[in-house]
C-alpha angles and dihedrals in degrees: 000000000000118000116250115264115271112213139192122189123205135164127243115281091020125125130237118199135190110272094025110139127203122178090343093309118119127207100224137196093257090055089053091048091053091052090049090054090047089052090053123157095311095055128211133246091222099080144344130225121254131174106307093340150039134263116212122225133208093301118105133191132072137318114193113199110183104307093338118098117200110198116199114197132191120246130190102168141038093265114101099199101150096190091053094051092043089056090046092053094048091045093051092048090052094049095051093046099251088115106028118181103177102108116107092244090057097058097104116033103191105205130070101235121230093180139021087247091063090055093051092048091047092047093049093048091048091050094050092046087054091050092050091047095054093038132268115265119257126211139178117258136170119249137178121201146119116289134179090229133043109260125165117342126339115246093216103192094045090043091057092046098045102035106038091123096025104065092163090071132076126206103213144170109227145151121259128196108206146113095278100111140120095268095055094038094058092044090051091050091050092049089056090048091052090047091053098048103030115105097168105113093203089066100041097084092049091051090050091050091051092053089053094048097040115081116241113262135195116256121261130197108232130202139160090268091049092056092044089058093059111109119197122214135183089276095049104034091102088063093063099093094045091047091049092054092043088053092051093049100041098045093047096048116104112186121211099236095178103054100009097215108078102061115166125222114185120194100170132156130200104245092205091056092043092052090048092052092044093053090046096052089045092054093047088068090059103039134055112262093243092055098061133055132178125217098002108185136212128172115239107165138024142171119219111276092008133103115264122254113240136213111225116185114196098236133009119192125192117195114172107309093338125100122200128187119201121193118190122213123186100208141092115259118238113224091348090287129117119227121267090246091056092050093048089050091052091047090055090050090051093054100040098040094036089232119186090205135008124203131200110208120202134169116243142078111354109267141138122202122184118218140163144198120242116248120241088261108080118266095358120128114244130178119340126250114184138178128231127185123192122197132204120214119217090240092054123104116225090251089056090053090050090052091050091051093050094044097046095048094045089048089053091049089052091051090050091052095048098042124070093181124066109286 
């Protein structure tokens, strides 16, 4: 019987050191060694090594090292309520489509998740149960093997070699119509992965039942290119969610080939990108589709015979003859002042996108501060660059927070349009 999952929860930018104990679970030297191997020569943006420990960066999610799960949560205030920020993270992932639960088979997730990893395992299992229930897809494939009857074309050289003393058999090349295809092979591989790394006892029986119901498949070697080559059709569209989750699990799994017990599974998300996408999808509910664009791009520098470097503001809004650029930053402001790098970035957006107003959007206590750049003529006010912070109360649902983001930013845009003087 597998041991129950040991778990440690930390917040982004916090440290975890050898010997640190949380709820009776210790972060040990062999866990640190596994993370060092995972880091390797190429490095990782998820964490950096410190003396006898690791310091996490702006990536959030889960790292499973052997039977230890390290949960990294976002945090945008001084309150360290782990349940609250876990719910915020899961809610944000759902709203931006990184954790979509809209398929019919996903209507009733049965477990109460303690980690994001539990939700992904539960969602994957529910998807595969749905596929098995409606029937696994069959496809034609070519095969070559010994048969007791002549079927297809005779592979003459192999037939002579294999059946010299078995003249009742035929080694043939033929076409087979069965469930052995890329879609089912990758699902089967992912089921075995989940079986190996799952330590949630409430899911174990369902995984075992799936392995009994799912036909045995040959192994496949998966890669990013392999998944990119998968083409969905009308007959296989219902596989998309299960394949997406299988892709996430299989490509982020790093087996420990030396000791075989401290495998690492990393499901980590860039909190800056997640905040950007969350603000964008929140604003789309309050603005016409043709008024708002994400990741608009303009070249601003180039070396001869090289590709140009582009500026890509997070959000560009056009309302009438006014252009606004919004840049989202997932961090807490020090002394109510953005960094010099952030301001220089906004100044470049102002010049290259001819923005009438730029807006830096942070999480935190609700507050709006009007600011401006100086014009090229000394001491004259140029274009405005303001700061907005948008809080989330513990009692709020994620949809309420979305509504507040959309309402507050559109209200600020309206004030900018109706006020010629600094707001």
